Backbone as ProteinMPNN parsed JSONL, in Angstrom:
{"seq_chain_A": "MSDESRPENDQNEGLKPTEDSEITTNWDECTTTFDSMDLKEELLRGIYGYGFERPSAIQQRAIKPVLLGRDVIAQAQSGADW", "coords_chain_A": {"N_chain_A": [[-3.102, -15.679, -17.555], [-0.591, -16.944, -19.937], [2.867, -17.388, -20.214], [3.773, -16.893, -22.548], [2.259, -15.427, -23.737], [2.542, -12.937, -22.964], [3.687, -9.382, -22.814], [6.674, -8.514, -24.093], [7.537, -5.866, -22.78], [6.762, -6.062, -19.521], [4.323, -4.957, -16.928], [4.624, -5.881, -14.728], [7.857, -5.274, -13.362], [8.668, -4.333, -11.229], [7.838, -5.747, -9.155], [8.865, -8.704, -6.823], [10.189, -11.356, -6.034], [9.587, -12.874, -2.593], [10.651, -13.35, 0.498], [9.118, -14.705, 3.596], [7.288, -12.11, 5.537], [8.747, -10.271, 4.09], [9.422, -7.071, 2.918], [8.713, -5.76, -0.467], [9.441, -2.98, -2.759], [8.741, -0.77, -4.889], [8.283, 1.801, -4.446], [8.875, 4.443, -2.958], [8.228, 6.415, -0.558], [6.712, 6.419, 2.766], [4.234, 7.156, 4.343], [3.863, 7.766, 7.715], [1.63, 8.913, 9.396], [-1.918, 9.498, 9.302], [-2.501, 12.025, 8.902], [-0.675, 13.281, 7.148], [-1.28, 12.04, 4.694], [-2.607, 13.296, 2.967], [-5.425, 13.022, 3.012], [-9.424, 13.156, 2.996], [-11.251, 15.658, 5.187], [-13.285, 14.505, 6.38], [-13.28, 11.585, 6.271], [-10.997, 11.687, 8.154], [-11.88, 12.324, 10.102], [-13.626, 10.139, 10.314], [-11.713, 7.696, 10.706], [-10.301, 8.649, 12.808], [-12.343, 9.139, 14.858], [-13.048, 6.325, 15.045], [-11.318, 5.186, 16.409], [-8.475, 4.537, 15.511], [-5.203, 5.862, 15.559], [-2.642, 5.583, 14.69], [-1.829, 4.713, 10.86], [-1.223, 1.163, 9.735], [1.465, -0.758, 8.762], [1.01, -1.69, 6.369], [-0.524, -0.001, 5.438], [0.783, 2.338, 5.515], [2.306, 2.351, 3.384], [0.91, 1.838, 1.202], [-1.743, 3.193, 0.947], [-1.251, 5.772, 0.15], [0.08, 5.638, -2.734], [-2.027, 4.691, -3.9], [-3.783, 6.475, -3.881], [-2.717, 8.269, -5.369], [-3.517, 7.303, -8.083], [-1.979, 5.056, -9.01], [-1.331, 1.853, -9.918], [-1.34, -0.788, -7.181], [-0.328, -3.565, -5.935], [-0.897, -5.489, -2.979], [-0.387, -6.73, 0.361], [-0.916, -7.757, 3.435], [0.19, -8.886, 6.315], [-1.071, -11.696, 8.02], [-3.571, -10.955, 10.931], [-2.604, -8.484, 11.439], [-1.539, -5.747, 13.182], [-3.794, -3.379, 14.361]], "CA_chain_A": [[-2.384, -15.189, -18.807], [0.123, -17.907, -20.174], [3.911, -16.509, -20.427], [3.898, -16.896, -23.897], [0.943, -14.307, -24.393], [2.858, -11.946, -22.205], [4.173, -8.4, -24.165], [8.12, -8.109, -23.593], [7.595, -4.822, -21.632], [5.696, -6.302, -18.893], [4.486, -4.003, -16.125], [5.034, -6.017, -13.327], [8.789, -5.295, -13.234], [8.742, -3.975, -9.861], [7.406, -6.936, -8.283], [9.797, -9.688, -6.912], [9.636, -12.719, -5.525], [9.844, -12.34, -1.18], [10.375, -14.586, 1.672], [7.697, -14.378, 4.549], [7.547, -10.951, 6.264], [9.814, -9.234, 3.472], [8.512, -6.197, 2.19], [9.627, -5.362, -1.708], [8.655, -2.117, -3.194], [9.357, 0.129, -5.977], [7.74, 3.167, -4.198], [9.824, 5.352, -1.688], [7.51, 7.084, 0.494], [6.408, 5.371, 3.673], [3.536, 7.819, 5.579], [3.56, 7.363, 8.749], [0.754, 9.358, 10.181], [-3.295, 9.487, 8.54], [-2.763, 13.359, 8.619], [0.184, 13.526, 5.844], [-1.982, 11.46, 3.697], [-3.908, 14.487, 2.206], [-7.193, 12.509, 3.453], [-10.193, 14.297, 3.302], [-11.583, 15.96, 6.438], [-14.612, 13.596, 6.769], [-12.314, 10.32, 6.364], [-9.97, 11.756, 8.695], [-12.978, 12.195, 11.571], [-14.111, 8.871, 10.727], [-10.68, 7.444, 11.082], [-10.096, 8.869, 14.228], [-13.91, 8.647, 15.465], [-13.049, 4.353, 15.249], [-10.003, 5.029, 17.36], [-7.537, 4.166, 14.606], [-4.251, 6.492, 15.57], [-1.854, 5.725, 13.458], [-1.809, 3.638, 9.864], [-0.675, 0.105, 9.963], [2.257, -0.667, 8.044], [0.783, -1.844, 4.789], [-1.481, 1.543, 5.034], [1.887, 3.644, 5.453], [3.005, 2.215, 2.51], [-0.464, 1.5, -0.435], [-2.563, 4.168, 0.904], [-0.677, 7.183, -0.519], [0.024, 5.187, -3.971], [-3.715, 4.595, -4.117], [-4.797, 7.918, -3.999], [-2.456, 8.942, -6.844], [-3.664, 6.715, -9.177], [-1.189, 3.969, -8.777], [-1.416, 0.001, -9.515], [-1.27, -1.069, -5.926], [-0.73, -4.999, -5.257], [-0.557, -4.994, -1.596], [-0.352, -8.147, 0.983], [-0.383, -7.48, 4.927], [0.556, -10.212, 7.244], [-2.076, -11.994, 8.823], [-3.358, -10.32, 12.133], [-1.839, -6.974, 10.831], [-1.572, -4.466, 13.711], [-4.955, -2.158, 14.254]], "C_chain_A": [[-0.827, -16.342, -18.93], [1.649, -16.577, -20.362], [4.301, -16.063, -21.737], [2.954, -15.689, -24.462], [1.53, -13.012, -23.962], [3.589, -11.027, -22.842], [5.739, -8.379, -22.951], [8.323, -7.185, -22.165], [6.672, -5.474, -20.497], [5.736, -5.456, -17.512], [4.653, -4.057, -14.785], [6.362, -5.811, -12.969], [9.345, -4.85, -11.762], [8.604, -4.634, -8.824], [8.387, -8.056, -8.165], [9.782, -10.597, -5.912], [10.119, -12.334, -3.807], [9.598, -13.612, -0.425], [9.096, -13.961, 2.491], [8.449, -13.419, 4.894], [8.358, -9.974, 5.423], [8.891, -8.385, 3.08], [9.227, -5.589, 1.274], [8.722, -4.2, -2.221], [9.783, -1.444, -4.061], [8.713, 1.621, -5.76], [8.222, 3.447, -2.858], [8.967, 6.062, -0.73], [6.744, 5.991, 1.285], [5.361, 6.662, 4.582], [2.927, 7.277, 6.565], [2.658, 7.79, 9.763], [-0.956, 9.629, 8.899], [-3.113, 10.859, 8.26], [-1.814, 13.488, 7.697], [-0.661, 12.793, 4.928], [-2.455, 12.275, 2.663], [-5.505, 14.022, 1.827], [-8.173, 13.571, 3.514], [-10.649, 14.898, 4.863], [-12.404, 15.049, 6.919], [-13.856, 12.314, 6.799], [-11.761, 10.643, 7.528], [-10.862, 11.694, 10.161], [-13.192, 10.941, 11.558], [-12.997, 7.884, 11.452], [-10.509, 7.415, 12.91], [-11.041, 8.508, 15.409], [-13.912, 7.112, 15.861], [-12.017, 4.455, 16.141], [-8.928, 4.685, 16.682], [-6.323, 5.504, 15.067], [-3.439, 6.771, 14.908], [-2.212, 4.404, 12.09], [-0.993, 2.248, 10.562], [0.785, 0.326, 9.014], [2.386, -0.944, 6.484], [-0.306, -0.568, 4.357], [-0.362, 2.375, 4.668], [2.274, 3.385, 3.996], [1.788, 2.182, 1.069], [-1.332, 2.63, -0.173], [-2.004, 5.652, -0.391], [-0.538, 7.095, -2.177], [-1.236, 5.207, -4.8], [-4.341, 5.559, -4.698], [-4.139, 8.723, -5.282], [-2.717, 8.411, -8.186], [-2.937, 5.301, -9.311], [-1.697, 2.827, -9.072], [-0.76, -0.084, -8.283], [-1.294, -2.668, -6.022], [-0.129, -5.066, -4.047], [-0.664, -6.472, -1.114], [-0.027, -7.617, 2.177], [-0.157, -8.997, 5.595], [-0.782, -10.48, 7.967], [-2.193, -11.803, 10.193], [-2.733, -9.107, 11.961], [-2.373, -6.239, 11.848], [-3.161, -3.399, 13.375], [-4.367, -1.067, 14.906]], "O_chain_A": [[-0.091, -16.439, -17.948], [1.551, -15.365, -20.557], [4.999, -15.083, -21.997], [3.068, -15.183, -25.578], [1.11, -11.987, -24.5], [4.367, -11.563, -23.631], [5.864, -8.288, -21.73], [8.861, -7.432, -21.086], [5.498, -5.258, -20.796], [6.809, -5.218, -16.957], [4.778, -3.18, -13.93], [6.402, -6.242, -11.817], [10.478, -5.132, -11.37], [9.066, -4.341, -7.721], [8.841, -8.487, -9.224], [9.198, -10.333, -4.861], [11.02, -11.501, -3.708], [8.786, -14.526, -0.568], [8.337, -13.052, 2.155], [9.676, -13.381, 4.812], [8.674, -8.902, 5.938], [7.719, -8.708, 2.885], [10.211, -4.928, 1.605], [7.495, -4.293, -2.179], [11.014, -1.475, -4.046], [8.631, 2.458, -6.659], [7.992, 2.785, -1.846], [9.69, 6.177, 0.259], [6.257, 4.973, 0.796], [5.917, 7.079, 5.597], [1.91, 6.583, 6.578], [2.704, 7.278, 10.882], [-0.784, 9.933, 7.719], [-3.618, 11.121, 7.168], [-2.4, 14.267, 6.945], [-0.534, 13.472, 3.909], [-2.666, 11.845, 1.529], [-6.338, 14.349, 0.982], [-7.927, 14.689, 3.964], [-10.117, 14.247, 5.762], [-12.193, 14.749, 8.094], [-13.958, 11.953, 7.972], [-11.997, 9.725, 8.313], [-10.478, 11.065, 11.147], [-13.035, 10.349, 12.626], [-13.234, 7.351, 12.536], [-10.573, 6.569, 13.802], [-10.804, 7.903, 16.455], [-14.596, 6.67, 16.784], [-11.905, 3.407, 16.777], [-8.066, 4.414, 17.518], [-6.917, 6.523, 14.715], [-3.251, 7.894, 14.443], [-2.766, 3.342, 12.373], [-0.338, 2.262, 11.604], [1.124, 1.443, 8.624], [3.267, -0.662, 5.67], [-0.745, -0.306, 3.237], [-0.418, 3.079, 3.66], [2.595, 4.403, 3.382], [2.151, 2.608, -0.027], [-1.751, 3.144, -1.209], [-2.467, 6.149, -1.418], [-0.867, 8.03, -2.907], [-1.432, 5.592, -5.953], [-5.138, 5.605, -5.635], [-4.721, 9.531, -6.007], [-2.276, 8.901, -9.226], [-3.616, 4.418, -9.835], [-2.727, 2.607, -8.436], [0.335, 0.466, -8.17], [-2.426, -3.115, -6.211], [1.057, -4.757, -3.928], [-0.959, -7.368, -1.905], [1.033, -6.995, 2.244], [-0.469, -10.065, 5.068], [-1.474, -9.575, 8.433], [-1.293, -12.248, 10.904], [-2.141, -8.895, 13.019], [-3.561, -5.936, 11.738], [-3.434, -2.852, 12.307], [-4.976, -0.001, 14.998]]}, "name": "protein", "num_of_chains": 1, "seq": "MSDESRPENDQNEGLKPTEDSEITTNWDECTTTFDSMDLKEELLRGIYGYGFERPSAIQQRAIKPVLLGRDVIAQAQSGADW"}
């Protein structure tokens, strides 16, 4: 979409250019455990069954707003910690 056809009230106002490995967000909450994400019990069993103990940095910031129906653009660093 060209800049000319974009509406003045662009929905991307929360996005900002970043340097490598810099985190920019308009979401204040960081959820540090899978248990505190309000996930279904079956999903939690699968997560822990595969050996995951805690969410990665990108998961801590992206899962909750996705579950709440927010639009999310997320990019994890290559080789993100599992």
